[in-house]
PDB file of N, CA, C and O in Angstrom:
ATOM      1  N   UNK A   1     -18.178   6.549   7.644  1.00  0.00           N
ATOM      2  CA  UNK A   1     -18.620   5.129   7.517  1.00  0.00           C
ATOM      3  C   UNK A   1     -19.868   4.806   8.014  1.00  0.00           C
ATOM      4  O   UNK A   1     -20.067   5.085   9.196  1.00  0.00           O
ATOM      5  N   UNK A   2     -20.845   4.227   7.317  1.00  0.00           N
ATOM      6  CA  UNK A   2     -22.157   3.813   8.056  1.00  0.00           C
ATOM      7  C   UNK A   2     -21.994   2.602   8.738  1.00  0.00           C
ATOM      8  O   UNK A   2     -20.999   1.887   8.628  1.00  0.00           O
ATOM      9  N   UNK A   3     -23.090   2.339   9.531  1.00  0.00           N
ATOM     10  CA  UNK A   3     -22.959   1.108  10.387  1.00  0.00           C
ATOM     11  C   UNK A   3     -22.848  -0.266   9.569  1.00  0.00           C
ATOM     12  O   UNK A   3     -22.368  -1.286  10.063  1.00  0.00           O
ATOM     13  N   UNK A   4     -23.286  -0.189   8.417  1.00  0.00           N
ATOM     14  CA  UNK A   4     -23.187  -1.455   7.511  1.00  0.00           C
ATOM     15  C   UNK A   4     -21.781  -1.799   6.918  1.00  0.00           C
ATOM     16  O   UNK A   4     -21.461  -2.946   6.605  1.00  0.00           O
ATOM     17  N   UNK A   5     -20.943  -0.671   6.787  1.00  0.00           N
ATOM     18  CA  UNK A   5     -19.751  -0.827   6.153  1.00  0.00           C
ATOM     19  C   UNK A   5     -18.724  -1.134   7.271  1.00  0.00           C
ATOM     20  O   UNK A   5     -18.744  -0.596   8.378  1.00  0.00           O
ATOM     21  N   UNK A   6     -17.712  -2.176   6.808  1.00  0.00           N
ATOM     22  CA  UNK A   6     -16.729  -2.456   7.657  1.00  0.00           C
ATOM     23  C   UNK A   6     -15.408  -2.417   6.938  1.00  0.00           C
ATOM     24  O   UNK A   6     -15.128  -2.975   5.877  1.00  0.00           O
ATOM     25  N   UNK A   7     -14.628  -1.648   7.711  1.00  0.00           N
ATOM     26  CA  UNK A   7     -13.159  -1.422   7.244  1.00  0.00           C
ATOM     27  C   UNK A   7     -12.382  -2.656   6.982  1.00  0.00           C
ATOM     28  O   UNK A   7     -12.270  -3.458   7.909  1.00  0.00           O
ATOM     29  N   UNK A   8     -11.869  -2.892   5.916  1.00  0.00           N
ATOM     30  CA  UNK A   8     -11.034  -4.121   5.676  1.00  0.00           C
ATOM     31  C   UNK A   8      -9.758  -4.244   6.704  1.00  0.00           C
ATOM     32  O   UNK A   8      -9.112  -3.268   7.086  1.00  0.00           O
ATOM     33  N   UNK A   9      -9.521  -5.491   7.059  1.00  0.00           N
ATOM     34  CA  UNK A   9      -8.203  -5.573   7.706  1.00  0.00           C
ATOM     35  C   UNK A   9      -7.017  -5.076   6.922  1.00  0.00           C
ATOM     36  O   UNK A   9      -6.932  -5.343   5.724  1.00  0.00           O
ATOM     37  N   UNK A  10      -6.065  -4.339   7.562  1.00  0.00           N
ATOM     38  CA  UNK A  10      -4.827  -3.934   7.008  1.00  0.00           C
ATOM     39  C   UNK A  10      -5.326  -2.677   6.027  1.00  0.00           C
ATOM     40  O   UNK A  10      -4.637  -2.416   5.041  1.00  0.00           O
ATOM     41  N   UNK A  11      -6.350  -2.016   6.263  1.00  0.00           N
ATOM     42  CA  UNK A  11      -6.760  -0.847   5.472  1.00  0.00           C
ATOM     43  C   UNK A  11      -6.330   0.337   5.873  1.00  0.00           C
ATOM     44  O   UNK A  11      -6.402   0.628   7.067  1.00  0.00           O
ATOM     45  N   UNK A  12      -5.843   1.161   5.001  1.00  0.00           N
ATOM     46  CA  UNK A  12      -5.469   2.537   5.519  1.00  0.00           C
ATOM     47  C   UNK A  12      -6.539   3.405   5.233  1.00  0.00           C
ATOM     48  O   UNK A  12      -7.713   3.095   5.433  1.00  0.00           O
ATOM     49  N   UNK A  13      -6.089   4.719   4.669  1.00  0.00           N
ATOM     50  CA  UNK A  13      -7.150   5.681   4.448  1.00  0.00           C
ATOM     51  C   UNK A  13      -8.110   5.336   3.278  1.00  0.00           C
ATOM     52  O   UNK A  13      -7.793   4.558   2.379  1.00  0.00           O
ATOM     53  N   UNK A  14      -9.354   5.995   3.356  1.00  0.00           N
ATOM     54  CA  UNK A  14     -10.304   5.636   2.233  1.00  0.00           C
ATOM     55  C   UNK A  14     -10.014   6.435   0.999  1.00  0.00           C
ATOM     56  O   UNK A  14      -9.639   7.595   1.169  1.00  0.00           O
ATOM     57  N   UNK A  15     -10.139   5.957  -0.256  1.00  0.00           N
ATOM     58  CA  UNK A  15      -9.919   6.724  -1.383  1.00  0.00           C
ATOM     59  C   UNK A  15     -11.249   6.955  -1.929  1.00  0.00           C
ATOM     60  O   UNK A  15     -12.002   6.016  -2.188  1.00  0.00           O
ATOM     61  N   UNK A  16     -11.574   8.214  -2.117  1.00  0.00           N
ATOM     62  CA  UNK A  16     -12.925   8.678  -2.368  1.00  0.00           C
ATOM     63  C   UNK A  16     -13.069   9.278  -4.025  1.00  0.00           C
ATOM     64  O   UNK A  16     -14.177   9.418  -4.543  1.00  0.00           O
ATOM     65  N   UNK A  17     -12.049   9.532  -4.597  1.00  0.00           N
ATOM     66  CA  UNK A  17     -12.094  10.178  -5.844  1.00  0.00           C
ATOM     67  C   UNK A  17     -11.065   9.442  -6.921  1.00  0.00           C
ATOM     68  O   UNK A  17     -10.194   8.658  -6.543  1.00  0.00           O
ATOM     69  N   UNK A  18     -11.262   9.772  -8.209  1.00  0.00           N
ATOM     70  CA  UNK A  18     -10.322   9.221  -9.248  1.00  0.00           C
ATOM     71  C   UNK A  18      -9.176   9.941  -9.063  1.00  0.00           C
ATOM     72  O   UNK A  18      -8.136   9.359  -9.371  1.00  0.00           O
ATOM     73  N   UNK A  19      -9.086  11.148  -8.607  1.00  0.00           N
ATOM     74  CA  UNK A  19      -7.704  12.008  -8.327  1.00  0.00           C
ATOM     75  C   UNK A  19      -6.959  11.117  -7.349  1.00  0.00           C
ATOM     76  O   UNK A  19      -5.807  10.745  -7.575  1.00  0.00           O
ATOM     77  N   UNK A  20      -7.608  10.795  -6.304  1.00  0.00           N
ATOM     78  CA  UNK A  20      -6.730   9.992  -5.270  1.00  0.00           C
ATOM     79  C   UNK A  20      -6.327   8.720  -5.754  1.00  0.00           C
ATOM     80  O   UNK A  20      -5.219   8.309  -5.410  1.00  0.00           O
ATOM     81  N   UNK A  21      -7.021   8.050  -6.474  1.00  0.00           N
ATOM     82  CA  UNK A  21      -6.748   6.715  -7.104  1.00  0.00           C
ATOM     83  C   UNK A  21      -5.449   6.965  -7.977  1.00  0.00           C
ATOM     84  O   UNK A  21      -4.481   6.205  -7.966  1.00  0.00           O
ATOM     85  N   UNK A  22      -5.546   8.163  -8.764  1.00  0.00           N
ATOM     86  CA  UNK A  22      -4.484   8.305  -9.723  1.00  0.00           C
ATOM     87  C   UNK A  22      -3.227   8.547  -8.964  1.00  0.00           C
ATOM     88  O   UNK A  22      -2.201   7.944  -9.279  1.00  0.00           O
ATOM     89  N   UNK A  23      -3.252   9.416  -7.959  1.00  0.00           N
ATOM     90  CA  UNK A  23      -2.136   9.679  -6.922  1.00  0.00           C
ATOM     91  C   UNK A  23      -1.518   8.367  -6.327  1.00  0.00           C
ATOM     92  O   UNK A  23      -0.310   8.221  -6.135  1.00  0.00           O
ATOM     93  N   UNK A  24      -2.352   7.549  -6.092  1.00  0.00           N
ATOM     94  CA  UNK A  24      -1.917   6.321  -5.421  1.00  0.00           C
ATOM     95  C   UNK A  24      -1.211   5.541  -6.478  1.00  0.00           C
ATOM     96  O   UNK A  24      -0.178   4.965  -6.137  1.00  0.00           O
ATOM     97  N   UNK A  25      -1.655   5.430  -7.820  1.00  0.00           N
ATOM     98  CA  UNK A  25      -1.160   4.794  -8.827  1.00  0.00           C
ATOM     99  C   UNK A  25       0.429   5.507  -9.079  1.00  0.00           C
ATOM    100  O   UNK A  25       1.444   4.826  -9.223  1.00  0.00           O
ATOM    101  N   UNK A  26       0.404   6.681  -9.092  1.00  0.00           N
ATOM    102  CA  UNK A  26       1.805   7.280  -9.345  1.00  0.00           C
ATOM    103  C   UNK A  26       2.696   7.071  -8.239  1.00  0.00           C
ATOM    104  O   UNK A  26       3.919   7.079  -8.379  1.00  0.00           O
ATOM    105  N   UNK A  27       2.015   6.852  -6.951  1.00  0.00           N
ATOM    106  CA  UNK A  27       2.906   6.575  -5.867  1.00  0.00           C
ATOM    107  C   UNK A  27       3.217   4.989  -5.633  1.00  0.00           C
ATOM    108  O   UNK A  27       3.814   4.569  -4.642  1.00  0.00           O
ATOM    109  N   UNK A  28       2.772   4.254  -6.587  1.00  0.00           N
ATOM    110  CA  UNK A  28       2.858   2.868  -6.576  1.00  0.00           C
ATOM    111  C   UNK A  28       2.497   2.148  -5.343  1.00  0.00           C
ATOM    112  O   UNK A  28       3.241   1.342  -4.785  1.00  0.00           O
ATOM    113  N   UNK A  29       1.075   2.547  -4.863  1.00  0.00           N
ATOM    114  CA  UNK A  29       0.478   2.049  -3.646  1.00  0.00           C
ATOM    115  C   UNK A  29      -0.494   0.866  -4.097  1.00  0.00           C
ATOM    116  O   UNK A  29      -0.934   0.792  -5.244  1.00  0.00           O
ATOM    117  N   UNK A  30      -0.747   0.079  -3.232  1.00  0.00           N
ATOM    118  CA  UNK A  30      -1.667  -0.939  -3.373  1.00  0.00           C
ATOM    119  C   UNK A  30      -2.989  -0.591  -2.756  1.00  0.00           C
ATOM    120  O   UNK A  30      -2.974   0.138  -1.764  1.00  0.00           O
ATOM    121  N   UNK A  31      -4.226  -1.063  -3.267  1.00  0.00           N
ATOM    122  CA  UNK A  31      -5.547  -0.739  -2.904  1.00  0.00           C
ATOM    123  C   UNK A  31      -6.210  -1.989  -2.648  1.00  0.00           C
ATOM    124  O   UNK A  31      -5.882  -3.015  -3.244  1.00  0.00           O
ATOM    125  N   UNK A  32      -7.170  -1.949  -1.750  1.00  0.00           N
ATOM    126  CA  UNK A  32      -8.069  -3.165  -1.403  1.00  0.00           C
ATOM    127  C   UNK A  32      -9.503  -2.816  -1.165  1.00  0.00           C
ATOM    128  O   UNK A  32      -9.752  -1.778  -0.553  1.00  0.00           O
ATOM    129  N   UNK A  33     -10.466  -3.581  -1.589  1.00  0.00           N
ATOM    130  CA  UNK A  33     -11.815  -3.351  -1.441  1.00  0.00           C
ATOM    131  C   UNK A  33     -12.579  -4.696  -1.302  1.00  0.00           C
ATOM    132  O   UNK A  33     -12.869  -5.398  -2.271  1.00  0.00           O
ATOM    133  N   UNK A  34     -12.868  -4.982  -0.064  1.00  0.00           N
ATOM    134  CA  UNK A  34     -13.567  -6.383   0.336  1.00  0.00           C
ATOM    135  C   UNK A  34     -14.912  -6.327  -0.288  1.00  0.00           C
ATOM    136  O   UNK A  34     -15.579  -5.298  -0.389  1.00  0.00           O
ATOM    137  N   UNK A  35     -15.277  -7.548  -0.712  1.00  0.00           N
ATOM    138  CA  UNK A  35     -16.635  -7.707  -1.174  1.00  0.00           C
ATOM    139  C   UNK A  35     -16.681  -7.376  -2.802  1.00  0.00           C
ATOM    140  O   UNK A  35     -17.712  -7.435  -3.472  1.00  0.00           O
ATOM    141  N   UNK A  36     -15.633  -7.089  -3.208  1.00  0.00           N
ATOM    142  CA  UNK A  36     -15.542  -6.841  -4.776  1.00  0.00           C
ATOM    143  C   UNK A  36     -14.672  -7.685  -5.362  1.00  0.00           C
ATOM    144  O   UNK A  36     -13.486  -7.602  -5.042  1.00  0.00           O
ATOM    145  N   UNK A  37     -15.103  -8.669  -6.343  1.00  0.00           N
ATOM    146  CA  UNK A  37     -14.235  -9.597  -6.916  1.00  0.00           C
ATOM    147  C   UNK A  37     -13.066  -9.070  -7.575  1.00  0.00           C
ATOM    148  O   UNK A  37     -12.094  -9.816  -7.686  1.00  0.00           O
ATOM    149  N   UNK A  38     -13.010  -7.761  -8.079  1.00  0.00           N
ATOM    150  CA  UNK A  38     -11.976  -7.085  -8.859  1.00  0.00           C
ATOM    151  C   UNK A  38     -10.962  -6.507  -7.842  1.00  0.00           C
ATOM    152  O   UNK A  38      -9.820  -6.312  -8.257  1.00  0.00           O
ATOM    153  N   UNK A  39     -11.248  -6.220  -6.587  1.00  0.00           N
ATOM    154  CA  UNK A  39     -10.425  -5.590  -5.762  1.00  0.00           C
ATOM    155  C   UNK A  39     -10.394  -6.281  -4.462  1.00  0.00           C
ATOM    156  O   UNK A  39     -10.076  -5.595  -3.490  1.00  0.00           O
ATOM    157  N   UNK A  40     -10.703  -7.667  -4.262  1.00  0.00           N
ATOM    158  CA  UNK A  40     -10.898  -8.215  -3.087  1.00  0.00           C
ATOM    159  C   UNK A  40      -9.386  -8.491  -2.502  1.00  0.00           C
ATOM    160  O   UNK A  40      -9.252  -8.399  -1.282  1.00  0.00           O
ATOM    161  N   UNK A  41      -8.466  -8.758  -3.146  1.00  0.00           N
ATOM    162  CA  UNK A  41      -7.073  -8.856  -2.739  1.00  0.00           C
ATOM    163  C   UNK A  41      -6.318  -7.616  -3.083  1.00  0.00           C
ATOM    164  O   UNK A  41      -6.713  -6.883  -3.989  1.00  0.00           O
ATOM    165  N   UNK A  42      -5.240  -7.356  -2.387  1.00  0.00           N
ATOM    166  CA  UNK A  42      -4.494  -6.133  -2.526  1.00  0.00           C
ATOM    167  C   UNK A  42      -3.925  -6.040  -4.039  1.00  0.00           C
ATOM    168  O   UNK A  42      -3.152  -6.903  -4.455  1.00  0.00           O
ATOM    169  N   UNK A  43      -4.311  -5.037  -4.780  1.00  0.00           N
ATOM    170  CA  UNK A  43      -3.822  -4.901  -6.027  1.00  0.00           C
ATOM    171  C   UNK A  43      -3.195  -3.569  -6.287  1.00  0.00           C
ATOM    172  O   UNK A  43      -3.566  -2.605  -5.619  1.00  0.00           O
ATOM    173  N   UNK A  44      -2.157  -3.422  -7.323  1.00  0.00           N
ATOM    174  CA  UNK A  44      -1.603  -1.998  -7.445  1.00  0.00           C
ATOM    175  C   UNK A  44      -2.702  -1.023  -7.886  1.00  0.00           C
ATOM    176  O   UNK A  44      -3.605  -1.397  -8.634  1.00  0.00           O
ATOM    177  N   UNK A  45      -2.625   0.157  -7.443  1.00  0.00           N
ATOM    178  CA  UNK A  45      -3.687   1.045  -7.975  1.00  0.00           C
ATOM    179  C   UNK A  45      -3.556   1.440  -9.384  1.00  0.00           C
ATOM    180  O   UNK A  45      -4.484   2.034  -9.933  1.00  0.00           O
ATOM    181  N   UNK A  46      -2.314   1.112 -10.099  1.00  0.00           N
ATOM    182  CA  UNK A  46      -2.340   1.303 -11.411  1.00  0.00           C
ATOM    183  C   UNK A  46      -3.168   0.408 -12.206  1.00  0.00           C
ATOM    184  O   UNK A  46      -3.612   0.699 -13.317  1.00  0.00           O
ATOM    185  N   UNK A  47      -3.364  -0.724 -11.576  1.00  0.00           N
ATOM    186  CA  UNK A  47      -4.303  -1.785 -12.367  1.00  0.00           C
ATOM    187  C   UNK A  47      -5.626  -1.363 -11.928  1.00  0.00           C
ATOM    188  O   UNK A  47      -6.468  -1.366 -12.827  1.00  0.00           O
ATOM    189  N   UNK A  48      -6.023  -0.999 -10.771  1.00  0.00           N
ATOM    190  CA  UNK A  48      -7.303  -0.534 -10.446  1.00  0.00           C
ATOM    191  C   UNK A  48      -7.837   0.613 -11.224  1.00  0.00           C
ATOM    192  O   UNK A  48      -9.040   0.701 -11.470  1.00  0.00           O
ATOM    193  N   UNK A  49      -6.917   1.541 -11.640  1.00  0.00           N
ATOM    194  CA  UNK A  49      -7.417   2.740 -12.302  1.00  0.00           C
ATOM    195  C   UNK A  49      -7.784   2.387 -13.754  1.00  0.00           C
ATOM    196  O   UNK A  49      -8.530   3.143 -14.376  1.00  0.00           O
ATOM    197  N   UNK A  50      -7.285   1.259 -14.328  1.00  0.00           N
ATOM    198  CA  UNK A  50      -7.521   0.800 -15.603  1.00  0.00           C
ATOM    199  C   UNK A  50      -8.677  -0.188 -15.676  1.00  0.00           C
ATOM    200  O   UNK A  50      -8.884  -0.810 -16.718  1.00  0.00           O
ATOM    201  N   UNK A  51      -9.376  -0.335 -14.678  1.00  0.00           N
ATOM    202  CA  UNK A  51     -10.729  -0.989 -14.706  1.00  0.00           C
ATOM    203  C   UNK A  51     -11.649  -0.295 -15.347  1.00  0.00           C
ATOM    204  O   UNK A  51     -11.463   0.905 -15.545  1.00  0.00           O
ATOM    205  N   UNK A  52     -12.836  -0.953 -15.797  1.00  0.00           N
ATOM    206  CA  UNK A  52     -13.859  -0.294 -16.395  1.00  0.00           C
ATOM    207  C   UNK A  52     -14.606   0.709 -15.371  1.00  0.00           C
ATOM    208  O   UNK A  52     -14.581   0.494 -14.159  1.00  0.00           O
ATOM    209  N   UNK A  53     -15.185   1.675 -15.862  1.00  0.00           N
ATOM    210  CA  UNK A  53     -15.942   2.723 -14.980  1.00  0.00           C
ATOM    211  C   UNK A  53     -16.954   2.029 -13.848  1.00  0.00           C
ATOM    212  O   UNK A  53     -16.969   2.357 -12.661  1.00  0.00           O
ATOM    213  N   UNK A  54     -17.719   1.100 -14.397  1.00  0.00           N
ATOM    214  CA  UNK A  54     -18.799   0.590 -13.364  1.00  0.00           C
ATOM    215  C   UNK A  54     -18.053  -0.117 -12.307  1.00  0.00           C
ATOM    216  O   UNK A  54     -18.554  -0.101 -11.183  1.00  0.00           O
ATOM    217  N   UNK A  55     -16.804  -0.806 -12.506  1.00  0.00           N
ATOM    218  CA  UNK A  55     -16.180  -1.629 -11.638  1.00  0.00           C
ATOM    219  C   UNK A  55     -15.527  -0.511 -10.589  1.00  0.00           C
ATOM    220  O   UNK A  55     -15.626  -0.661  -9.371  1.00  0.00           O
ATOM    221  N   UNK A  56     -14.948   0.461 -11.108  1.00  0.00           N
ATOM    222  CA  UNK A  56     -14.435   1.635 -10.239  1.00  0.00           C
ATOM    223  C   UNK A  56     -15.355   2.141  -9.318  1.00  0.00           C
ATOM    224  O   UNK A  56     -15.085   2.227  -8.120  1.00  0.00           O
ATOM    225  N   UNK A  57     -16.612   2.543  -9.885  1.00  0.00           N
ATOM    226  CA  UNK A  57     -17.567   3.111  -9.291  1.00  0.00           C
ATOM    227  C   UNK A  57     -18.197   2.195  -7.991  1.00  0.00           C
ATOM    228  O   UNK A  57     -18.487   2.672  -6.894  1.00  0.00           O
ATOM    229  N   UNK A  58     -18.330   0.804  -8.376  1.00  0.00           N
ATOM    230  CA  UNK A  58     -18.668  -0.236  -7.502  1.00  0.00           C
ATOM    231  C   UNK A  58     -17.792  -0.254  -6.267  1.00  0.00           C
ATOM    232  O   UNK A  58     -18.249  -0.344  -5.127  1.00  0.00           O
ATOM    233  N   UNK A  59     -16.404  -0.156  -6.586  1.00  0.00           N
ATOM    234  CA  UNK A  59     -15.402  -0.117  -5.494  1.00  0.00           C
ATOM    235  C   UNK A  59     -15.451   1.119  -4.663  1.00  0.00           C
ATOM    236  O   UNK A  59     -15.265   0.992  -3.453  1.00  0.00           O
ATOM    237  N   UNK A  60     -15.686   2.336  -5.178  1.00  0.00           N
ATOM    238  CA  UNK A  60     -15.725   3.582  -4.532  1.00  0.00           C
ATOM    239  C   UNK A  60     -17.072   3.428  -3.499  1.00  0.00           C
ATOM    240  O   UNK A  60     -16.998   3.870  -2.353  1.00  0.00           O
ATOM    241  N   UNK A  61     -18.264   2.790  -3.981  1.00  0.00           N
ATOM    242  CA  UNK A  61     -19.253   2.633  -3.177  1.00  0.00           C
ATOM    243  C   UNK A  61     -19.226   1.729  -2.079  1.00  0.00           C
ATOM    244  O   UNK A  61     -19.862   2.001  -1.061  1.00  0.00           O
ATOM    245  N   UNK A  62     -18.482   0.563  -2.184  1.00  0.00           N
ATOM    246  CA  UNK A  62     -18.206  -0.401  -1.223  1.00  0.00           C
ATOM    247  C   UNK A  62     -17.139   0.243  -0.279  1.00  0.00           C
ATOM    248  O   UNK A  62     -17.289   0.056   0.928  1.00  0.00           O
ATOM    249  N   UNK A  63     -16.134   0.940  -0.688  1.00  0.00           N
ATOM    250  CA  UNK A  63     -15.072   1.414   0.081  1.00  0.00           C
ATOM    251  C   UNK A  63     -13.781   0.942  -0.410  1.00  0.00           C
ATOM    252  O   UNK A  63     -13.434  -0.228  -0.249  1.00  0.00           O
ATOM    253  N   UNK A  64     -13.010   1.868  -1.044  1.00  0.00           N
ATOM    254  CA  UNK A  64     -11.786   1.361  -1.621  1.00  0.00           C
ATOM    255  C   UNK A  64     -10.743   2.153  -0.644  1.00  0.00           C
ATOM    256  O   UNK A  64     -10.879   3.324  -0.288  1.00  0.00           O
ATOM    257  N   UNK A  65      -9.688   1.287  -0.288  1.00  0.00           N
ATOM    258  CA  UNK A  65      -8.794   1.651   0.782  1.00  0.00           C
ATOM    259  C   UNK A  65      -7.375   1.448   0.241  1.00  0.00           C
ATOM    260  O   UNK A  65      -7.111   0.625  -0.636  1.00  0.00           O
ATOM    261  N   UNK A  66      -6.459   2.275   0.838  1.00  0.00           N
ATOM    262  CA  UNK A  66      -5.021   2.040   0.634  1.00  0.00           C
ATOM    263  C   UNK A  66      -4.802   0.692   1.378  1.00  0.00           C
ATOM    264  O   UNK A  66      -5.428   0.442   2.408  1.00  0.00           O
ATOM    265  N   UNK A  67      -3.916  -0.155   0.848  1.00  0.00           N
ATOM    266  CA  UNK A  67      -3.604  -1.505   1.512  1.00  0.00           C
ATOM    267  C   UNK A  67      -2.251  -1.081   2.413  1.00  0.00           C
ATOM    268  O   UNK A  67      -1.286  -0.451   1.980  1.00  0.00           O
ATOM    269  N   UNK A  68      -2.413  -1.539   3.646  1.00  0.00           N
ATOM    270  CA  UNK A  68      -1.273  -1.385   4.557  1.00  0.00           C
ATOM    271  C   UNK A  68      -0.565  -2.622   4.821  1.00  0.00           C
ATOM    272  O   UNK A  68      -1.215  -3.541   5.319  1.00  0.00           O
ATOM    273  N   UNK A  69       0.660  -2.791   4.566  1.00  0.00           N
ATOM    274  CA  UNK A  69       1.282  -4.062   5.001  1.00  0.00           C
ATOM    275  C   UNK A  69       1.234  -4.360   6.471  1.00  0.00           C
ATOM    276  O   UNK A  69       1.578  -3.519   7.302  1.00  0.00           O
ATOM    277  N   UNK A  70       0.785  -5.617   6.809  1.00  0.00           N
ATOM    278  CA  UNK A  70       0.773  -5.894   8.357  1.00  0.00           C
ATOM    279  C   UNK A  70       2.160  -5.845   8.805  1.00  0.00           C
ATOM    280  O   UNK A  70       3.138  -6.262   8.185  1.00  0.00           O
ATOM    281  N   UNK A  71       2.136  -5.312   9.907  1.00  0.00           N
ATOM    282  CA  UNK A  71       3.432  -5.164  10.740  1.00  0.00           C
ATOM    283  C   UNK A  71       3.663  -6.172  11.991  1.00  0.00           C
ATOM    284  O   UNK A  71       2.777  -6.340  12.829  1.00  0.00           O
ATOM    285  N   UNK A  72       4.596  -6.663  12.039  1.00  0.00           N
ATOM    286  CA  UNK A  72       5.061  -7.609  13.006  1.00  0.00           C
ATOM    287  C   UNK A  72       5.206  -6.782  14.423  1.00  0.00           C
ATOM    288  O   UNK A  72       5.606  -5.618  14.400  1.00  0.00           O
ATOM    289  N   UNK A  73       4.889  -7.385  15.557  1.00  0.00           N
ATOM    290  CA  UNK A  73       5.169  -6.618  16.722  1.00  0.00           C
ATOM    291  C   UNK A  73       6.632  -6.439  16.994  1.00  0.00           C
ATOM    292  O   UNK A  73       7.446  -7.273  16.596  1.00  0.00           O
ATOM    293  N   UNK A  74       6.967  -5.420  17.632  1.00  0.00           N
ATOM    294  CA  UNK A  74       8.502  -5.339  17.963  1.00  0.00           C
ATOM    295  C   UNK A  74       8.852  -6.218  19.009  1.00  0.00           C
ATOM    296  O   UNK A  74       8.130  -6.353  19.997  1.00  0.00           O
ATOM    297  N   UNK A  75       9.994  -6.870  18.844  1.00  0.00           N
ATOM    298  CA  UNK A  75      10.639  -7.740  19.819  1.00  0.00           C
ATOM    299  C   UNK A  75      10.003  -9.114  19.545  1.00  0.00           C
ATOM    300  O   UNK A  75      10.315 -10.004  20.337  1.00  0.00           O
ATOM    301  N   UNK A  76       9.288  -9.378  18.697  1.00  0.00           N
ATOM    302  CA  UNK A  76       8.808 -10.677  18.300  1.00  0.00           C
ATOM    303  C   UNK A  76       9.680 -11.541  17.538  1.00  0.00           C
ATOM    304  O   UNK A  76      10.495 -11.029  16.770  1.00  0.00           O
ATOM    305  N   UNK A  77       9.600 -12.781  17.664  1.00  0.00           N
ATOM    306  CA  UNK A  77      10.449 -13.581  16.813  1.00  0.00           C
ATOM    307  C   UNK A  77      10.229 -13.389  15.299  1.00  0.00           C
ATOM    308  O   UNK A  77       9.089 -13.202  14.874  1.00  0.00           O
ATOM    309  N   UNK A  78      11.324 -13.431  14.452  1.00  0.00           N
ATOM    310  CA  UNK A  78      11.139 -13.346  12.995  1.00  0.00           C
ATOM    311  C   UNK A  78      10.652 -14.707  12.467  1.00  0.00           C
ATOM    312  O   UNK A  78       9.744 -14.688  11.636  1.00  0.00           O
ATOM    313  N   UNK A  79      11.099 -15.736  12.814  1.00  0.00           N
ATOM    314  CA  UNK A  79      10.827 -16.989  12.539  1.00  0.00           C
ATOM    315  C   UNK A  79      10.429 -18.030  13.552  1.00  0.00           C
ATOM    316  O   UNK A  79      11.036 -18.112  14.620  1.00  0.00           O
ATOM    317  N   UNK A  80       9.408 -18.841  13.245  1.00  0.00           N
ATOM    318  CA  UNK A  80       8.942 -19.849  14.278  1.00  0.00           C
ATOM    319  C   UNK A  80      10.043 -20.948  14.414  1.00  0.00           C
ATOM    320  O   UNK A  80      10.532 -21.526  13.443  1.00  0.00           O
ATOM    321  N   UNK A  81      10.381 -21.177  15.697  1.00  0.00           N
ATOM    322  CA  UNK A  81      11.499 -22.099  15.948  1.00  0.00           C
ATOM    323  C   UNK A  81      10.612 -23.478  15.939  1.00  0.00           C
ATOM    324  O   UNK A  81       9.452 -23.536  16.349  1.00  0.00           O
ATOM    325  N   UNK A  82      11.337 -24.546  15.416  1.00  0.00           N
ATOM    326  CA  UNK A  82      10.774 -25.858  15.488  1.00  0.00           C
ATOM    327  C   UNK A  82      10.965 -26.443  16.718  1.00  0.00           C
ATOM    328  O   UNK A  82      12.031 -26.311  17.320  1.00  0.00           O
ATOM    329  N   UNK A  83      10.032 -27.082  17.156  1.00  0.00           N
ATOM    330  CA  UNK A  83       9.904 -27.718  18.453  1.00  0.00           C
ATOM    331  C   UNK A  83      10.634 -28.988  18.210  1.00  0.00           C
ATOM    332  O   UNK A  83      10.409 -29.698  17.230  1.00  0.00           O
ATOM    333  N   UNK A  84      11.539 -29.265  19.148  1.00  0.00           N
ATOM    334  CA  UNK A  84      12.165 -30.484  19.066  1.00  0.00           C
ATOM    335  C   UNK A  84      11.399 -31.648  19.549  1.00  0.00           C
ATOM    336  O   UNK A  84      10.829 -31.446  20.621  1.00  0.00           O
ATOM    337  N   UNK A  85      11.242 -32.815  19.026  1.00  0.00           N
ATOM    338  CA  UNK A  85      10.463 -33.925  19.572  1.00  0.00           C
ATOM    339  C   UNK A  85      11.301 -34.575  20.648  1.00  0.00           C
ATOM    340  O   UNK A  85      12.476 -34.929  20.551  1.00  0.00           O
ATOM    341  N   UNK A  86      10.469 -34.672  21.723  1.00  0.00           N
ATOM    342  CA  UNK A  86      11.040 -35.229  22.929  1.00  0.00           C
ATOM    343  C   UNK A  86      10.900 -36.767  22.956  1.00  0.00           C
ATOM    344  O   UNK A  86       9.832 -37.251  22.580  1.00  0.00           O
ATOM    345  N   UNK A  87      11.788 -37.477  23.328  1.00  0.00           N
ATOM    346  CA  UNK A  87      11.935 -38.913  23.369  1.00  0.00           C
ATOM    347  C   UNK A  87      11.331 -39.303  24.588  1.00  0.00           C
ATOM    348  O   UNK A  87      11.829 -39.005  25.674  1.00  0.00           O
ATOM    349  N   UNK A  88      10.180 -40.019  24.458  1.00  0.00           N
ATOM    350  CA  UNK A  88       9.344 -40.558  25.786  1.00  0.00           C
ATOM    351  C   UNK A  88      10.111 -41.906  26.347  1.00  0.00           C
ATOM    352  O   UNK A  88       9.820 -42.422  27.426  1.00  0.00           O
ATOM    353  N   UNK A  89      11.095 -42.384  25.493  1.00  0.00           N
ATOM    354  CA  UNK A  89      11.746 -43.602  25.969  1.00  0.00           C
ATOM    355  C   UNK A  89      12.891 -43.373  27.029  1.00  0.00           C
ATOM    356  O   UNK A  89      13.672 -44.250  27.400  1.00  0.00           O
ATOM    357  N   UNK A  90      12.878 -42.258  27.397  1.00  0.00           N
ATOM    358  CA  UNK A  90      14.235 -42.056  28.394  1.00  0.00           C
ATOM    359  C   UNK A  90      14.257 -43.065  29.491  1.00  0.00           C
ATOM    360  O   UNK A  90      15.175 -43.065  30.311  1.00  0.00           O
TER     361      UNK A  90
END
């Protein structure tokens, strides 16, 4: 990765070839490429591989990555608890 490239948040390994993109599609993986309107949000690799050639080439040049689902920290709350409003008139 050069100094001008930034790895997107929640990005896994970089995809460098059409073969890797095809394997991702067969494995039903999602891909992401920041700065590219076609791949800016996580998309299934099966949809990405059916884009036009210039769009796929642009995604490879910018950096096409496997999308990794964000994980919550172990032991953290699953849901935010609502704060009870305190009555100041006590």
